[in-house]
N, C-alpha and C positions, 0 to 999 in steps of 0.2 A: 553579606557574608562572603568573604573571599579567603579560601584556604587552598591555595595553589600547591603548597608543600605541607604534607601531613605526616608526621613521624609517629609510628606505632612503637611505644616503649613497653616491652614485655618484661616485667619485673621478675617473673619466674625463670625466664630463660637466661637473663643476663645479670641478675643479682642487683641488690639495692645500690651499692656504691658505684658499680659500673653504669647502671642506668642513670643515676644522678649526674655522673661525670659527662656522659654523652648528651644527655638532655641539656645540660648547661652549655656545652659546646654548640649544640644545634641552635639554641636560643641566641647565642652570640653571633651566629652565622646567618640569622635571618629567617629561621623556620616560621611558617604561618600557624601551625597547630601541633600540639603534642597529645597523643592518645595514650593514657595510662591504663594498662591492663594487667591482670593476674588472676587467672581462674580460681586458684586455690589460696590466694592471699586473703588474710582476714580483712574485714571491713575497717578495723582499727588501723592496721598498717597501711591500707590503701588510702584512708583518710589522711594519715600523716604525710604520705608521699604527695597526695594531691595538694595539701597545704604548702608543702615545700616547692612543688612545681609552680604553683600560683605566685609564690613569693619571688621565684627566679624570673618568672615571665612578667612581673609587674611593670618593669621599665620598657617593655616591648609591646607590640600589638598582637603578640601570639595568643592563641586560645588554648586552654587546657580542657581536654575532653576525657571523661571516664568511661571505660567500657563495662557495660552490664550493670553496674551498681548505681542505680538512680538515687538511692538514699544517700550515698556518699557524695555524689555529684551535687545534689541540692544542699546538703548539710554544709559542705565545704565551699559552696558558692563557686563551683567550677563553671566553665562557660557552656558545658553541655554534656550529653551522654550519647553513647552508641549502644543500641539494643540489638541483640541477636534474636534468632527465631524462637528461642525458649524464654526470652525475657518479656517484660511487660509490653503490651501493645503501644506503639508510638502515640496514638491518640490519647491513651490513658496517661502516659508520661507527660504529654503536653498539658492536659487538664490539671494535673497535680502541680506542675510548674507555675501555671497561671494562678492557681489558688494561692501560691506563695509569692505572687506578684513578681515572678521571674519571667517577664515578657520577652526578654532577650535570650532566654535559655534555648540552646540548640538541641534538637533531637535528631539523631542519625540512626541509620540501620545498616545491616549488612545484606548483601544480595549476591546470588550466584547465577541467576537467570532472569529472563524478562518478567516472568510471573512474580518473582520476589520484588522486583522494582515496582511493578504495578501495585502490589499490596502496600509497599512502603509509601508510595504516592497517595494512595487512598487513605493511609493512616496519618497523613499530614507530616511526614518526615521532612526535615529541612535539607537533608543530604543523604546519599547512599554510598557506602563503600562497596564497589562492584568488582568482582573478579573471581578467580585469578585471570588477569588479562594476559600476562606473559608467563612463560614457564618459571615455576618456583617450587623448590622442595618443600617450602612451608605450606603449600596449598595442595599437596598430593591427595589428601583425603577428600578434596572436592572434585577430583577428576582432572582431566586435561584442561589446559588453559583455554579460555573462550576465544582469545584472539582479538585483534584490533577491529576486525569487521563487526563482530558482535558488539563491541564497545560502541562503535560508531552508530549502529542501529539503535541501541538503547538510548544514547545521547540524543539522537534525532527525534525520538518520541517526545522529548522535552518535558517529561513529567516532573522531574526533580533533579537538582544538581547531582552529578555523578563524580565521585572520586575513584579513579582507577587504582586497583591494588593487585598485588600478586606479581612478583618478579620485577617491580619497578626499580629503575636505576636512573642516575642523572642522564645517561645516554639515551634511554628510551622514553623518558618523561614527556619530552616535547611531542613525540609521536602520539601519545595518549591525548594530549591537549589538542593536537590537530584533529583528532577524531571526534572532538566535541566535549571531552571531559572537563569538568570545572576545576579539577586538581588531580594530584596523584598522591598515593600513600605508600610508604614503604617502611621497612624495619631493618632487615638483614644488611642491605647495601650500606647503611650508615653504621649500625652497631658493630659490624664485623670488619669495618674499614680501619686501616692503619691511621688515617687522619679523618675522623668523623666530621670535624668542622669543615675541612676542605671539601668533603663529599657533599655536605649540605650547601656550601657556597656554590658549588658547581650546579647542583640541583636547582637552587633558587635562581641562579643566572639563566639556566635553560628555560625555566618555567616563566620567568618574567619577560622573555622574548615574545611570549604570546600576549602579554599585557604590559607594554613598555611604559605606560603612564602610571602603573602601580606605585604608590608612594614608598619611599625608603623607610624601613623600620628603624627605630632607635635600637642601637646595639650595645649601648653601655650597660653592663650588668652590675 
C-alpha cells in the first residue's frame, strides 16, 4: 500500500460537478488516492459518485476510498474505507470485508493524538489519517495543530502507516514525509486552487522525491 498523495473530496463543501471536475484533474495529474466524503449525503448519491470515481480511476493506479460508509464502500467495490470515532470498529470492518472475500480491502481511521493511533493499531487499521499537523481552518474544532514534532514521534512508534493531514500543501508535504509519514492528505490546497491539476503535479513531484523509484502512473483517462 503506497498512498503518498491522498486527496480528500468533500461533496458537501464543493458540490457534485466541481468535485468531479477536480477529481478528474487530480487523477490525470498522478494522485495516489481519492477519499470521497459527505456527512449528510445520501447513501444512494454517495454510491453513484463512488462508481463514477472508480470508473475515472480505472486506467490509473489510484485508489478510491469512502469515508464512513462501509456499506457503500463494499457494495460499490471501492478500494477501502476510512472510519471515524463514531463509526464501526476497524476490526469489525475488516471481518466483514474478509467474509465478502475482499482480502485487499483497506481499512483506515482518523486520529488526533497518540492514544487514537494506538487504538487504530490495535484494531488492525491499515493506515491512519493523523492531524491536524499544520495550521488549518478546517481543523479548528480539533484544537491547535499538533506540529511536526508530534508527527515524528507518532511515526517513530511504527505502529501503523501514518498519513499526515491538516494544512498540507505541496510546499510542506515533503516536511511531513521527512518526519516519517507514509503520505500526506489534503483538500483545500487542491480544491481552492486556480489550477488544481498543477497543484497536484507539484504535490506528487515533491512527494516522490522521498521515493524516487516509485513507478510512474498511467495518466491517460
